[in-house]
C-alpha positions in Angstrom: 21.4 -35.9 7.8 18.7 -38.1 9.4 19.4 -36.5 12.8 18.9 -33.0 11.4 15.6 -34.0 9.8 14.4 -35.6 13.0 15.3 -32.5 15.0 13.5 -30.3 12.5 10.4 -32.4 12.7 10.4 -32.1 16.5 10.8 -28.3 16.2 8.0 -28.2 13.6 5.7 -30.2 15.9 6.2 -27.7 18.7 5.4 -24.7 16.5 2.5 -26.5 15.0 1.1 -27.1 18.5 1.5 -23.5 19.4 -0.4 -22.2 16.3 -3.0 -24.9 16.8 -3.7 -23.5 20.2 -4.0 -20.0 18.9 -6.2 -21.1 16.0 -8.5 -23.0 18.5 -9.2 -19.7 20.3 -10.1 -18.0 17.0 -12.1 -20.9 15.7 -14.1 -21.3 18.9 -15.3 -17.7 18.9 -16.0 -17.8 15.2 -18.2 -20.9 15.7 -20.6 -18.9 17.9 -20.4 -15.3 16.6 -19.4 -16.0 13.0 -16.8 -13.3 13.1 -13.0 -13.3 13.4 -11.8 -11.5 16.5 -8.7 -9.7 15.3 -7.9 -8.6 18.8 -7.1 -12.2 19.7 -3.4 -11.5 19.1 -3.5 -8.6 21.6 -5.1 -10.9 24.2 -2.0 -13.0 23.8 0.1 -9.9 24.4 -1.9 -9.0 27.5 -1.2 -12.4 28.9 2.5 -12.1 28.4 2.7 -8.6 29.9 0.7 -9.6 33.0 3.8 -11.5 34.0 5.7 -8.3 34.7 5.2 -5.1 36.6 4.3 -2.0 34.5 7.4 0.0 33.8 9.0 1.9 30.9 12.5 0.5 31.7 14.2 -2.1 29.6 14.6 -4.4 32.5 11.4 -6.2 33.7 10.4 -7.0 37.3 8.3 -10.1 37.6 4.7 -9.7 38.9 2.7 -12.8 38.3 5.9 -14.4 37.0 7.2 -14.5 40.7 4.3 -16.8 41.8 4.6 -20.6 42.0 3.8 -22.3 38.7 0.2 -23.3 39.4 -0.8 -19.9 40.7 1.1 -18.2 37.8 -0.8 -20.3 35.2 -4.2 -19.7 36.8 -3.4 -16.0 37.3 -2.4 -15.4 33.7 -5.4 -17.3 32.3 -7.7 -15.3 34.6 -6.2 -12.0 33.6 -6.7 -12.7 29.8 -10.1 -14.2 30.4 -11.2 -11.1 32.3 -9.9 -8.8 29.6 -11.7 -10.9 27.0 -15.0 -10.8 29.0 -14.6 -7.0 29.5 -14.1 -6.6 25.8 -17.2 -8.6 25.1 -19.2 -6.5 27.6 -18.0 -3.1 26.3 -17.5 -3.8 22.5 -19.2 -6.9 21.2 -22.4 -7.1 23.2 -23.6 -3.6 22.1 -23.0 -4.8 18.5 -24.9 -8.1 18.8 -27.3 -7.3 15.9 -24.6 -5.7 13.7 -23.2 -7.2 10.5 -20.1 -9.4 10.7 -18.1 -6.7 8.9 -19.0 -4.2 11.6 -18.0 -6.5 14.4 -14.7 -7.3 12.6 -13.9 -3.6 12.3 -14.7 -3.2 16.0 -12.3 -6.0 16.8 -9.6 -4.2 14.8 -10.3 -1.1 16.9 -10.3 -3.0 20.1 -6.9 -4.5 19.3 -5.5 -1.1 18.5 -6.8 0.3 21.9 -5.3 -2.7 23.8 -2.0 -2.3 22.1 -1.8 1.4 22.9 -2.7 0.7 26.6 0.2 -1.7 26.7 2.5 0.9 25.1 1.3 3.5 27.7 2.1 1.1 30.7 5.2 -0.6 29.4 6.6 1.5 26.5 7.7 0.0 23.2 10.9 -1.6 24.6 10.9 -5.4 24.5 11.2 -6.8 28.1 13.3 -9.8 29.1 11.4 -12.3 31.1 13.1 -15.2 32.8 10.2 -17.6 33.0 10.7 -21.2 33.8 14.2 -21.3 32.2 14.5 -25.0 33.1 11.9 -25.8 30.4 14.3 -24.7 27.7 16.8 -27.2 28.9 17.1 -30.1 26.4 17.4 -33.8 27.2 19.0 -36.3 24.9 17.0 -39.0 23.2 18.3 -41.2 20.3 20.9 -38.7 19.5 18.5 -35.7 19.5 18.3 -32.7 21.8 14.7 -32.0 22.7 13.8 -29.0 24.9 11.2 -29.9 27.5 9.0 -26.9 26.4 8.5 -28.5 23.0 7.1 -31.6 24.6 4.8 -29.6 26.9 3.6 -27.4 23.9 2.5 -30.4 21.9 1.0 -32.2 24.9 -1.0 -29.1 26.1 -2.3 -28.4 22.6 -3.5 -32.0 22.2 -5.1 -32.1 25.7 -6.9 -28.8 25.3 -8.3 -29.8 21.9 -9.6 -33.1 23.4 -11.0 -31.3 26.5 -12.8 -28.7 24.3 -14.3 -31.5 22.1 -15.6 -33.4 25.1 -16.9 -30.2 26.6 -18.9 -29.2 23.5 -20.3 -32.7 23.0 -21.0 -33.9 26.6 -21.9 -30.8 28.7 -25.1 -28.8 28.7 -23.2 -25.6 28.1 -21.3 -27.2 25.2 -24.6 -28.3 23.6 -26.0 -24.7 24.0 -22.8 -23.4 22.3 -23.2 -25.8 19.4 -26.9 -24.9 19.1 -26.0 -21.2 19.0 -23.3 -21.8 16.4 -25.8 -23.4 14.1 -28.6 -20.9 14.4 -28.3 -18.3 17.2 -31.8 -16.8 16.6 -33.5 -20.2 16.7 -31.4 -21.1 19.8 -32.7 -18.0 21.5 -36.3 -19.0 20.7 -35.7 -22.4 22.2 -34.5 -20.9 25.5 -30.7 -20.6 25.1 -29.4 -17.5 26.7 -27.3 -16.1 23.9 -25.3 -13.6 26.1 -24.3 -16.4 28.5 -23.2 -18.7 25.6 -21.3 -16.0 23.9 -19.6 -14.9 27.1 -18.6 -18.5 27.7 -17.1 -18.8 24.2 -15.2 -15.5 24.8 -13.9 -16.7 28.1 -12.6 -20.0 26.7 -11.0 -18.1 23.8 -9.3 -15.8 26.2 -8.0 -18.7 28.3 -6.5 -20.2 25.2 -4.9 -16.9 24.4 -3.4 -16.9 27.9 -2.0 -20.4 27.4 -0.3 -19.3 24.1 1.2 -16.2 25.8 2.8 -18.4 28.5 4.4 -20.7 25.9 5.7 -17.8 23.8 7.1 -15.9 26.9 8.8 -19.1 28.1 10.2 -20.0 24.7 11.5 -16.6 23.6 12.3 -15.0 27.0 11.1 -11.7 25.7 7.8 -9.9 25.6 6.9 -7.1 23.2 3.8 -5.1 22.5 3.6 -6.6 19.0 4.3 -10.2 19.9 0.7 -11.4 19.4 0.3 -10.0 15.9 2.4 -12.6 13.9 0.8 -15.5 15.9 -2.7 -14.1 15.2 -1.9 -13.9 11.5 -0.7 -17.4 11.1 -3.4 -18.8 13.4 -6.0 -16.9 11.3 -4.7 -18.5 8.1 -4.7 -21.9 9.8 -8.4 -21.4 10.8 -9.3 -20.6 7.2 -7.5 -23.5 5.6 -8.7 -25.9 8.3 -12.3 -25.0 7.8 -14.2 -22.1 9.3 -16.4 -23.1 12.3 -14.6 -26.4 12.9 -12.5 -26.7 16.1 -10.8 -29.8 14.7 -10.2 -28.0 11.4 -8.9 -24.9 13.1 -6.4 -27.0 15.2 -5.4 -29.0 12.1 -5.0 -25.8 10.0 -3.0 -24.0 12.7 -0.8 -27.1 13.1 -0.2 -27.4 9.4 0.8 -23.7 9.1 3.3 -23.9 12.0 4.7 -27.2 10.8 5.1 -26.0 7.2 6.8 -22.8 8.4 9.5 -24.6 10.2 10.1 -27.1 7.5 10.4 -24.4 4.9 12.8 -22.4 7.1 15.0 -25.5 7.5 15.1 -26.7 3.9 14.8 -23.7 1.6 18.1 -22.5 0.0 19.8 -19.6 1.9 19.0 -17.1 -0.9 15.3 -18.0 -0.9 14.8 -18.3 2.8 13.9 -14.6 3.3 10.8 -15.3 1.1 9.6 -18.2 3.3 6.4 -16.5 4.3 5.6 -15.5 0.7 6.0 -19.2 -0.3 3.9 -20.3 2.6 1.1 -17.9 1.7 1.3 -19.1 -1.9 0.7 -22.6 -0.7 -2.2 -21.4 1.3 -3.7 -19.8 -1.8 -3.2 -23.0 -3.7 -5.0 -25.0 -1.0 -7.9 -22.6 -1.1 -8.2 -22.7 -4.9 -8.4 -26.5 -4.7 -10.6 -26.6 -1.7 -12.1 -23.2 -0.9 -14.3 -24.5 2.0 -11.2 -25.6 3.9 -9.9 -29.0 4.9 -13.0 -29.8 7.0 -16.4 -28.6 6.0 -18.8 -28.0 8.9 -22.4 -28.9 8.1 -23.7 -25.6 9.5 -21.4 -23.7 7.1 -23.0 -25.3 4.0 -25.3 -23.0 2.1 -29.0 -23.8 2.8 -31.4 -24.0 -0.1 
């Protein structure tokens, strides 16, 4: 029994790290633009499909996936980052002065366009991708079987969160991003180039989406045009319960959602297990009723009098 619990906790840590990465990408962009980019899940999909050659066949031929690991990682992150920057140039930049609801609707439309481009190039058939199968091999430790990918997922999530925190607090670009997140108009008056700061936030968010796509493709071995949607949903929920505008809160909320999802799946009775997501969302509602501002309240999100 203890072994089963320990194994479940390890699985929960892995999924929590994955959702924390996705929530970081959403929270980072929200911190600057004050809007949720609902196309973030489709950026994840783009990263996964960049690994294979466009084809409507059920079998997939590797494209970037045939490269050595360092080049594959860099190539995937660059592809998603470029797609994110192009999206900012064509969609978000012309709407700089628009209301958050208008930008949010535009992000929905952007995601729909990206999804249909993927369908046009690859069809709706899921594609099998044999990416780094050795990472799914488990090693024994204290009677447990731990896949290497789970260790990498948690490690990468922690390192990226630390790196982002250091970047935002210690670099000039990070300071400009923090200033823009507090008051974009005032930051502009003080000499901060808004378009550059926003483009940097978009690029970092896209790179995080690329990292998530690599983990999911390796973990599942399958890519699908809808694969980014569920991740986006749970990461979005994690961003809300963690605290809008807080990177630490976004990561904490995303981790909590992923961790809770695995624990509920493991310990709910068989006849209730199909309602896992409903129970999880009910817990989210309860948290927001008790603490509507989220787990971590950012100073810039407090109402000014």
